[in-house]
N, C-alpha and C positions, 0 to 999 in steps of 0.2 A: 760146234755145239749142237746139241740135239734140238729138234723142233718142238717137242712136247715132253711133259712129265708123264709117268705112268698114269693112266686114266682110272684111278681107283674110286674117285668120288663122282658125284653127279656132274652131268655136262649140260651146258646151256648152248643152244644153237639158235642164231638169228640170221635172217636174210633181209637185206634192204637194197632197193635200187634207188640210186641218186641221179638226178638229172644234171650231171656234170661229168666232164671227161675224167678218165681214170687218173691222169697225172694230178688233177685238182683234188680228187678224193684221197689219193694216196698221201699227198702233202698234208691234208687235213689230219691224218693219223700220225704223221711223223715230224711235223714242224711245230716246235713249241709255241711260236707266235700265233699259230692257227689253233692248236689244241686248246690253249687257254680261252679261246673265244666260244667253244662249244662243249668241251668235255665236262661231264658232270651231270648228275641227275637233277630233276626238278627241285627247286628250292635250295640248291647248293650254289655256292660261288667258288671259283677257283682262286686259291691264294697263291699257288706257285706251280709252275709246270717246267720240268727239266726233262729233256728226252734226247738221248744220243742215238741217232738213227744209223747204227752200225751193229753188226754181230758183236756181242760182248758189251755193248753200250748200256749204260744204266738209265733208268727213268725214275722220276719222283713226281707224284701228283699230290698236292695238298688241297683238300676241299674244306669249305666251311659250311656246315649243315646246321640249320636251326634246331633240328631234332637230336643230332648226335655230336654236335660241336666240331672240333677240328679232326679231320680224318686224313690219314696219309697212306697212299699206296706206293709201293716201290717194286722194282723188278729189273730184269736184265733181258735185253734183246737176244733171242736164241736163233732167229732166222730172219733174213731180209733179202728179198729179191725185188729190187725197185719196180714199182708199179704193179707187181703181181702178188706178193705175199709178205706178211709181217707176222712174227711170233715173238712172244715174250713171256717171262714168268710174271706172276702177280701175287703180291703179298700185302695185306693190310698190316700196318705197324700197330702193335698192341702195347699196352703198358708193361705187360710181362711177355718177353719174347717167346716164352714157351707156349703162349696162346696163339702164336702166329701160324698160319697155314699157307703153304705155297701152292698156287694153282697155275694154270697156263692158259694163255690167250693165243689163238691163231686167227688170222684175218686174211682172206683171199679177195682180190680185187679183179673182177671179171669185166673186161671191156665190151661194151655194147654201143660203140660209136660215141654218140653224145651223152650216153648214160653209163653208169658203172654199177654193177651189182656187187655188193659186199656180202660175203659169207663170213659170219662172225661166230667163233666157237670159243667158249670159256669152259675149260674142263678141269677135272679133279677138284671140284669145289668141296668144301668141308662137310656139307649136308644138303638135304633137299631144301631146308629153310634158307640156307645160304644161296642156293641156286635161285630160289624164288626172289630173294632180295636183289641179287645181281641182275636177274631178268628185268626187274623194274628199273633199276639204275641204268643199265645199258640201253634199254628201250627208250628211256627218257633222254639219255645222252644222244642217241641216234636221231631222235626227234629234233633236238637242238642242232645237230649237224645238218639236217634237212633245211631248217630255217636259215642257218648260216650260209649254206650253198645256194639257196634260192633268194636270199636276202636282198 
């Protein structure tokens, strides 16, 4: 499977270094039992996390937001190199499937001994406004991951 979709829409790029070994950080992005503990923006709670860590594997994240209600993101893993790289499609479920837009997430995990740098790219977003909303959500989620890893 391909690593990304055509990059027609806006792209979000984030870099974060975590004070944890690469295996620990990689597991945080691929193990549903860990994902449920940190994934999601501020003020959201995770209702359900399913993640098949294999190329072609599906994921489903269900969030509960006080502002937006129940939100569901789904996708398929398009690339996986354990401890190094993870990529998947990303689509928010909408009431009308014609309103859904597929984007792509790529994450690289760079080993720095006792720390791991994460390069996070979310591309082909629907609009600049969508990019800005995703930036807030992913930044908040990565803050939660920092708390989880240093907990």
